[in-house]
N, C-alpha and C positions, 0 to 999 in steps of 0.2 A: 628647297626648305618646306614647299608643300608637301612633298613626299613624305618627307620626314615626320611631319605633323599629322599626315594621314595614318603612318604607321603607329605613331603613338596612341591615336585615336582607336586603332584597331586592338592595340594591345590592351588598352584601358577598358574597352567595352567587352573583350574577352575574360579580362580579369573579374569585372563586375558580373558577366553571366556566371562564371564558376562560382563566385561568391553567393549568388542567389540561389543556385543548384546545391551548395553544400548546405547553405542555410535550409532550404526546404527539405533535404533529406536528414538534417539534424532535427527539424522540426517533428517530421514524421517518426524518426526513431524515438524522440523524447515522448512523444505521444503514444508509441507502442508500449514503451517502457513503464509508463504511468501507472500507479498502483490505484485500483479503484474499490479494491477490498481486502480484508486481511481475516483469515479464518484460523483462530489458535496459532497466530503468530506466522501462518504461511500466507503469503502475500498473492493476489490474484491482479495480474496485468491486465491493461486494455487488449494487448494482443493475445491473451489467453480467452478474454472475453469474447473477442472477435472470431476466433477460430472455434471456441466450443457452440456458441449460439449464431453462427454465421447465418443461416437459414432465417431464423426469426427476425434478427436485425435487419437483413436484406429487405424482408416483406415490409417492416415498418418504413423503412427508409424510402421504399418504393411507393407507399402509400403518400408519404410526404413530397415525394417527387411528383404524384399525379396531383396533389393539391396545389404545387407549385406552378405546375403546368397550366392548370386552369387559371389560378390567378395571373399568370404572366400573359395568358391569352386575353384575359380581361384588360390588361393594361396595355397591350398591343392595339387591342379594338378601340379603347377611347383615345390612346395616341392616334391611331389612325383618323378618328372621327374629328380630334381637335385640329390636326393637321389640314384637313379639308375645309374645316369650317373656317381656319384662318385664311386659307386661300380664296375662298369665296367672300371675305371680310364679313362674315355673320356669326352668330352664336351658334353652340351645339344644338340647342333648341330649336332654333330658326332651320338649322340643316336638319334635323328630323322632321320639322314640318314641311321641309320642301322635298326631301327625297324618300321619307318612309310613310308618313301618314296619307299622302295621298294615293298611295297604292293599297291601301287597306280598304277591305269590303266587308260590310256586315253581312252574315249569312242569311239565307233565308229562313222562314218559319219552317218549311220542311226540313232543312238541314237541322235546325235546332230541335224539332221533333224528333227526328232520327236518332240524334244524340240522347235525347231523354229516353228514347226507347232502349238504347243499348245500355244505358247507365243503371237501369234495374233500381231506379229512385223509388223511395216510399212515399215522398211527397207528390203532391199534383203537379202537373207541367208548369202551371201559372205561377207556383210557389218558387220554383228553381229556374224559371227562364232567364232571370238576369244573370244568376250565378253560370250558367251555361253560355250565356253572350259574354261575359266577362273572359270565361275560360278561351273560348274560341278566338277572342279578340288578342289575348296575351300570345297565343299559338301564333297568330298571323303577324303580329308585330315582331316576334322572335324570328319567324322564316323571313320575312321582308328584310329586316336588320340583318341576318346573317347573309342574305345573297348581297346587300348592299356593301357590307364590310368584306366579302369575298371579291368584290369588283374593287374596292380600294385596294385590297392586299395584293391583287394582281397587277396594280399600276405602281405599286410602291416596292422600295427593297428592303426586305425584312430578313434579318439573320437572327437565328435562335440558337444561343451557345449553351442554353440550360441542359445539362447532361444528366441521364439515369444514373442511379446508383449502381456501382460495380462491385464485383467480388472475385477474388482469385479463384482460379479453379485448378486443382493439381491434377494434371492429366495422368501422371505416372507413366506406366508401360501400357496404358490403354491403346487398343488398336487404332491406327492413324493412317490417312493418305496424304502423301505430299511431303515436304521437308519439314522436319521437326524445328527447324530453325526460322521458318517463316515468320515475318514480322506480324502477319495478322493470321489468327487461327480461328476456326469455327468448331466449338465443342458442343456436340450433339447428345443430348438426353433422350433416349428412345426406349419403346417397349417393343419387343418383337412381336406382341400379340395384339398391338395397337394399331387399327385400321389406319388411322390418321398418320401415324409414323409412316407407315407404308406409301401413303399417298404423297408425302412430302419427299421420301428417299429419291425419286428421279430428278427433282430440282436440286437437291443437295448435290447430286453427282455431277449436274452440269456446272456447279461451281468449281469443281475440282479441276 
């Protein structure tokens, strides 16, 4: 009886999985067929837009991905700090007072004078001293905070599934190494006269 119930559950799960796959495929197909413009009665679909402006759209999506990546990094950092503060039964402000601020050290007058000399400021040193001190302080806070977050991150389990944008590349009959049916393919865009392409070539051959 138990075995028969398990078989029913397996068939049900397979059916649901198949429906999800078919639904996802149908959504993708509908999106590709979506009409985004019409010129003198000629329709322009999203698939045509993606094909004709692939490079431009990919650049824009990558810029968005970089922004999302930075935002996600900030969220993860705040989450790590919140978890550690909760573990120590203190607030995040108290955690900063305990772990970050004691490690800060004000620069010497010689160091500030050196920064002033390097800045080519037109105002006298005394007029910009406080600004220089604030700048150094912010840099030190960022450095100490980054080191502390790296420590917390090394002790935590963090999985990042945010994926960069992708674009389909039609390789056609381009020269290739290995099986064309491989599940993972590395497509290389190179310039025969580019010295950096020459330098990376030996490493690519090691992947073969």
